[in-house]
N, C-alpha and C positions, 0 to 999 in steps of 0.2 A: 377564188382567191388562193394564192400560193401558200404553201406551208410556211410558218414562221422560221426564220433562220435559227439555227441551233447554236447556243453559246455555252462554252465551258469556261468558267471563271476560276482563276487560281488566286488563292489568298494566303496570307501569313499572319494576319492580325485581326483588327476589329471589323473589317469588311464594309466600310461606309460606301465605297464605290460599288461594291456588290449590291448593297441594299438599294442604291439608286437604280441599278439595272433591274433588280427584282420588282421594284415599284413601277418602273416604266413598262416592263414587259407584262404587267397585269392587264394592260390595255391591248386588246387584240390588234388595234390599228398600229401599234408600235412596230410590229413586223419581226420581232425576235423574242425568244424565250430562253431562259437559263435552264439547260437540261442537266447540268452537273456542276458541283463546286468541289475543287480539289485544294489540298493544303499540304504543306511540308511540316506541320506541327499539329498536335492534337489539342483539344480543349481550348479553342480560340473562338472568339465571338463571331468571326466570319462563318465558321461551320455551323454555329448555333442559328445564325440568321437563315442559312440555307435550310436547315432542318425545320425551322418554324414555317418556312414557305413550302415545305413538302418537296424540296429538291434533293435528289441523291447527292451524297458526298463521298469523298475518298481521301485518304491520307497516305502519302508516301514520304516517310522520314529518311533523310539522307543517312542517318546513323544506323538504319536497319539494313544497309547494304554494304558489302565489302569494298566496292569501288564506286566512284562517281559515275562511271559508265553504266554500271548495273542500275543505279538509281535513275539515270537518264532514260534507259531502255524501259524500265518499269513505268515511269511517268508517261512516256510516249504510248505504251501499250494500253494503260488504263484510260487515257484521254481518247484514244482511238475508238474504244468501245462505245463512246457516246456520239460518235460521228458528227463532230462539230463543224459548222460552217465557219466559225470564228472562235478563237481563244482570246480571252481578255485576262491579262496579268494585272490584278487589282491589289497592289501592295504585296505581291509575291516576291519574297526576298531571296530567291535563288536564280542564278543564271540558267538559261535554257540551252540545251545542246543544239548544235547545227542540225542534227537529224530531226529533232523536234520541230525546229523552225522551218525546215524544208517540208515537213509533213503538214503543218498547220499554220495558217495565217494568224499571227499573234500580235495583239496590240498592247501597249503599255502607256502609262502616263508618267510625266516628270514635272515636278513643281518649279519649273523655270522655262524660259523661252529658249529652247535648244537652237543653236549649239552652245549657247551660253550656260555656264554653271552646271555641268553634268555631275553625276555622282550623288552621294548620300546627303549632301547638305546644300541643296539648291537655294532655299530661302535664306539661310545664313550667309552663303557666299554672295548672294545678291545684295544683302544689307551691307556686308563688309566692303563691297566694291563701290557702294554708293549710287547704284542705279536708281532712277526715278520711276521706271516701269519694269516690272518683271511679269510673271504669268505662269501658265501651264501649257504643256505640249502633249499631244497624243501622237504616238508614232508606231510604225511597224517595227517590231523587235528584230534586230539583227545580232551579229556576234559581238558587237561592241557594247559599251556602257552608254545608254541614252544617245545612240548615234544613228538609229534607223531612220528611214524615210518618214517625213512629217505628214501626218494626216490632218491635224487641226492644231491651232494655237489660240489662246485667249489671253489678252493683256490684263494685268492687275497693277494698279498704281501703288507705289510705296509711299505710305504716309510718314510725315515728319516724326511722329511719335511711335512708329512701329518698332516692336521687337520681333525676334524670330517667331515666337508663338503666334502673335497677332497677324503677322504677314502670312505665315503658313496657313492659318485658319481661313483667311480670305482666298488664298490660292486654292485650297482644297474645295471650297464652295464653288469657285469658278470651274475647277477641274471636273467636278462631278457633272455639272450641267453640260460641259463640252463633251464629256465621255458619252453621256446618255444621248445627246443629240447626234453625235457622229455614228455611234453604233446603230442607232435606229435608221439613219440614212443609209448606212452600208447594208443593213439587213433588207431594206426596201428597194434599194437602187443598185447595189453591187459596188465593187471596188476594183480598180486596176492599179497595179504597182509596176512601174517601168523605171528601173534605176532608182533615182531619188525622187521621181515624180509620182505622186499619188492622186488618182482621180476617183471621186465618188460618182457613181452613175453608170449607165450603160448596161444595166442588167445585173442580176445576182451573180456573185463569184461562182 
């Protein structure tokens, strides 16, 4: 049996997507394990989740560096130490440099069906627009905001009595399941990214 794929997960907050990956990777059949968790802030629940699971953690705060380029380089260096097969941005609230993205295949989620409603307020924007179906997207991170090649999407119906909080909560539940499923498949089967086309399968990356 091949070694499990190595995941580095980046967090900025509570780490619920991280917890879903930690829970899934406890099963050897999942095919991946979280080897490190990084953050841009100290004293957050995401780091506490990692520590409870016995996973190494690191923090690189932007304010500790004189330049954004210095922070980018430091983040790239520390992630490289853990030799990840895949990096997952799980609520990480910093843009990643092109150097980082060239070095590591990085996935992120967005609480809308891209390319609709990019940015910080996907559920609110969907409600304001009056769509009947929104959802969550898993994508390969590129230099844009929620613009990378799409790996997976899951629809979520908008209820008549939804507010932003209730809609976002259902989207997050669907998002976690989509993330866990796709990361496990990528770990076991590999991933190919050609332009905007993403194919899971064909051997490990």
